[in-house]
N, C-alpha and C positions, 0 to 999 in steps of 0.2 A: 714350383713349390718344393723342389728337391731338398732344400735345406731346412724346411720347417719341421718342427718336432711334433709328433703325434703321440697321444696317449690312448691306447685301445684296450678293450677287454677281448676275451676269446670270441664272443659272438660278433663283435664289430670286425675283428680281423678276418673271420671266415664268412662274413656277410650272412650270418644265420638269422632266420626269422625269429622274432621274440616269442617264446613260449614259456609261460610261467612254470617254474620248477623243472625245466629241461636240463638234464644233467650235461648235455653236450655243450651248453654255454659255460660250464664250469670245468670240464675236462674234455679235451679233444686231441686228435692227432691228424697229421697230414703228411703226404708224400711231397717232398720238395723237388722241383726241377728249376732250370734256369728261368723259364718263362714265369712260373709262379713267383719266384723270388723277385724278379723284376717288377711284377705287378703289385705285390703285397709288402715286400720287405726291403725295398731299395731306398726308402726315405727313413730318416731317423725316427725310431718309435720306442716308447716305453710300453711294454705289455703288462697288464695287470694280472700276471700269472708267472709261475715258474716255467721256463722254456728250456727244454732239453733237445738238442740237435745232434744227430749222428750223421756224419758225411759218409755216403756210400761210394761215390765216384766223383771224379772231376775236382776242380779247385775253385776257390773264391777268396776274396778279401772280406773279412768280417770286422767292421768297425764297432768297438764296444767302449763306451764312455770315452770317446775321442782317441782311442788307440786302435791301430790297425793290426789284425792278425791274419796270417795266411792259413787257410784250412784246406784239408785234402782228405782223401779216403781214410777211414779209421780214426778220424778226429771226432771227439765228443765235446760238446759245448754246453755248459750249464749256466743259465742266466736267471737272475732274480728280477723282481718287479722294479728294482732300482738300477738296472742296467739299461742304458740307452744304446740301441744298436741298429745297424743296418748293413745290408750286403752290397758289395760292388764287385765288378770284374769277375762275374761267374763264367766259367768255361762252359761251352755248349753242352758238354756231357755231364755237367754237375747234377748230382742227385743226392737226396738224403731223406731222413725221417725227422719229424718234429713232433714232440709231445708237449702239450700245453696244459698246465694244471693250476687252477685258481687256488688262492689261499683258502677260500671257503671249502673247497673240496679236500685240500690237504688236511684241514682240521678234522675231517671225518675219519682219518686213519687213527685208530684208537690208541696205538702204542705210544706211550711217552718216550720209550727208548727209540722209536722210529723218528719222533720229532727231534730228539737229541742228535741222531745220526744225520738227519737232513741239515740241521743248523750247523753241525760241526764241519761237514765237508763243504757246506755253503760258504762258511767263513774261509776255509782253506782256498777255495776256488774263486773268491770274489774278485781279487785283483788280477788273477790270471785264470779266467774261467774256461780253460782248454785242457783236455786230457787226450794224449795220444794213446791209442789202444793197439794191442797186438791183434793178430787176426782172430784168435780164439775168443778174446774178450769182445771184440767188435761184433762177431757173429752172435754171441750171447746177448749183448745189449740190443742188437737188431731184432732178434727173436722176441725178446721181452717187450720191446716197443710195438712190434707188430701184434703181439698178443693183446696188449692194451687196446690198440686200435681195433682189433677184431671184435672184442667184447663191447666196445663203445658202439659199434655198428649193429648191435643186437638188442635194440630197445624193447623188443617183445619178450625178452627173457624174464621169467617170473622173479628172478633174484638179480635184476639188472645192476643195481648199484653195488650190491655185494660182490658180484664177479668182477666188476671194474675195480673196486677197492682191493680185492685179493690180487689181481694181476698187477696193479700199481704197486702194492706192497712188495711183491716178488721182484719187480723192476728195481725198486729202491734198495732192497737188500743186496741184489747183485751189483748194483752201481756202487753202493757203499763198500762192498767187499773189494772191488777193483781199486777204489780210491785208497782204502786203508792198506792195501798191499804195495802201493807204489812208493818207492824210496823217497821221491822228491816231496811227498806229502807227510813223511814221518817226522816226528820231532817238531821242534819249534824254530829251527834255523831259518825257515823261509817266511816266518811271520813278522810283519812289521809291528810297531808299537800298538797301533789300533787293533790289529788282528789278535795280538797277544792278550789285550784287555778283553776282547770278545770271548776268546777261548776260556779265560779265567772266569768270566761272568757266567758262561754256559755251564761250566763245571760246578760253580757255586749253585746255580739255579737248579740243576738236576738233584743236588743234595738237599736243598732247602725249600723248594717251591711250595711244598705242602704246608709248611709252617709260616714262611716269610713271604708276605705279599707286597711289601713296600720297596720302592726303588732305593730308599735310603739305606736299607740293610745291606744290599749288594754293593752300593757305592762305598759305604764305610769299610766293608771287608776288603775292598780293592784300593782303599786309601784315595778315593776320588770323591769329588762332589757329585751329588745326584744329577745336577745339570750337565756336568761334563760327561758322565757315564751315558746319560740319555743321548747327548749329541753324537758320541762315538758309535753307539749301537745303531742309531737311526742312519748315520752316514754310511756305515758299512753294510747293513742288512736291509735298510728300507723299512724296518719295523721299530717300534718303541720298546723300551724295557718292559713296560706294562703289557704290551702285546705278547711278549714271550712268557711272562709270568702267567697271564690269563690263559694262554694257549695250553700250557702245561697243566694248569688247574682244571681246565675244561676237559682235556683229554682224560685225566685221571678220574674226574667226576663221572664221565660217561662210562669208563671202564668199571668203576665200582658199582654204578647203578645197574649195569648189564650183567656183571659176572660175580658180584659178591653178595653174601646174604645180609650185609650190613643194612640197618634201617637208615632212613634219610637223616635222622638225628645223629646217628653214629658216623655217617659220611660227613656231615657238617663238622663234627668234632675232629675227624681224621684229617680234614683239609683246613682246619683252623679258621673257619668262618665264625664271626661273632655270635651268630645264632642261625636257626633254621630259616628264618625269613630272609636274612642276608644271602644265604646260600641259594635259596629259591629264586630270588631276584637275579642274582648273577647267572644262574643256570638258564633261566627263561630268556634273559637278554641275549645269551649266546646261542641258544638252540631253538627258541620259540616255544618250548614246552616247559612245564613245571617238572621238577625231578620225579614226582609221582607219575605224571602222565608219560614221561619219557620211559620210565621203567615198565609201565603197562604196555607201551608201544613195542618194547623189545621182547616181551614175554610171548 
């Protein structure tokens, strides 16, 4: 069955027992070696998570969306849920770190700016999801990934989810800093037509998501049909245009409920929902809580 394609979530990949609300099924890390890769990642797989791999030693071939890449020490790989991948030809001394983060857990990072950063470098890296690191950056990313793994392994911590989120936030800030400093990712020269559209869409989204909730607005600004914009965004990112709009709105709504003195009615107006009932239904669908209950839960 080597050529069959698998679709797995984090729990299935790691053979975790199902436990309701277990954070470790939404974010986890593992240490890679040749044996583990052969057992778990040698057949083509879509993982329902963002997957970050840092190679520490040895070499391997990594097939991503039917293209083969040679990876070695100090190579970082960033994969989305729309990347089909598998390993082959691992050297006996191959080792690495792997961080797996589900979209549901990603959504809990409050910062809309952080969402923008993740999307922006995700677009840059989609077609060539490899980053060569210098020794200093490799050590930094290794330490950040180990820190995330360490706190995941402390479920008895009174603020378990919060320390995981904070360590993950620090990881993404450092990773973003490395990507943004690299000459090959500066400017638009390396972007193809689809990637340029995504970049322009994200920039529009960051400016207008509070007021403009419809796909047609962004498509019109880009001189595209709503259908074509949806196709491009889905093909490159694995998410729909509405997913991006709602992710930004939900993130900002949580931020305002937690950190601002605005009333629910004022937040409804700030985010341009038609009325408080529409905002409440949107928020409960995304979080499982009404805005009032969510605010009480955070206080």
